[in-house]
ROFILO-621784 format. One record per residue (C-alpha): x, y, z. Coordinates in steps of 0.25 Angstrom, whole numbers, padded with zeros to 4 digits. Layout:
REM ROFILO-621784
   east  north     up
      X      Y      Z
...
END
This chain:
REM ROFILO-621784
   east  north     up
  -0730   0260  -0023
  -0736   0256  -0037
  -0741   0267  -0046
  -0755   0272  -0044
  -0764   0277  -0055
  -0777   0283  -0051
  -0788   0284  -0062
  -0797   0295  -0059
  -0807   0305  -0065
  -0808   0320  -0062
  -0822   0319  -0058
  -0820   0307  -0049
  -0822   0310  -0034
  -0817   0296  -0030
  -0805   0298  -0038
  -0802   0311  -0030
  -0803   0303  -0017
  -0793   0293  -0022
  -0783   0304  -0027
  -0784   0311  -0013
  -0781   0298  -0006
  -0769   0295  -0014
  -0764   0310  -0013
  -0766   0310   0002
  -0757   0298   0003
  -0747   0303  -0007
  -0749   0291  -0016
  -0744   0294  -0030
  -0753   0291  -0042
  -0756   0294  -0056
  -0770   0299  -0059
  -0776   0295  -0073
  -0789   0302  -0077
  -0790   0298  -0092
  -0804   0291  -0092
  -0801   0284  -0105
  -0788   0278  -0100
  -0794   0274  -0087
  -0806   0267  -0094
  -0796   0260  -0103
  -0790   0254  -0091
  -0803   0248  -0087
  -0805   0256  -0075
  -0820   0257  -0072
  -0820   0269  -0063
  -0811   0279  -0056
  -0804   0281  -0047
  -0796   0269  -0050
  -0781   0266  -0047
  -0771   0258  -0054
  -0760   0252  -0045
  -0750   0243  -0052
  -0758   0235  -0062
  -0771   0236  -0054
  -0782   0246  -0056
  -0792   0248  -0045
  -0804   0255  -0051
  -0815   0255  -0040
  -0815   0266  -0030
  -0817   0257  -0018
  -0806   0249  -0023
  -0797   0261  -0025
  -0800   0265  -0011
  -0797   0251  -0005
  -0784   0252  -0013
  -0781   0265  -0007
  -0784   0260   0007
  -0776   0247   0006
  -0764   0256   0002
  -0766   0266   0013
  -0771   0277   0004
  -0785   0278   0008
  -0789   0290   0017
  -0803   0294   0020
  -0805   0305   0030
  -0819   0309   0035
  -0821   0321   0043
  -0827   0320   0057
  -0836   0332   0053
  -0842   0325   0041
  -0857   0324   0045
  -0860   0314   0034
  -0853   0303   0042
END
């Protein structure tokens, strides 16, 4: 497996979701939170992931990548009345 770098911020809820999915599947990754460094890469928003020489910096695209590689997990309780 290629190294995964996850670009996040401490206040990003979507970043937490992506981290939880990676953690749930025991996928190793390196987390980077340095905003200036992230912006210097041309990343427009977090969460973003870098795999090999490709950076995916759109939340929906990140979720699609996770799903494609079998790391996407989303569970909804049957008790959730908002469904």
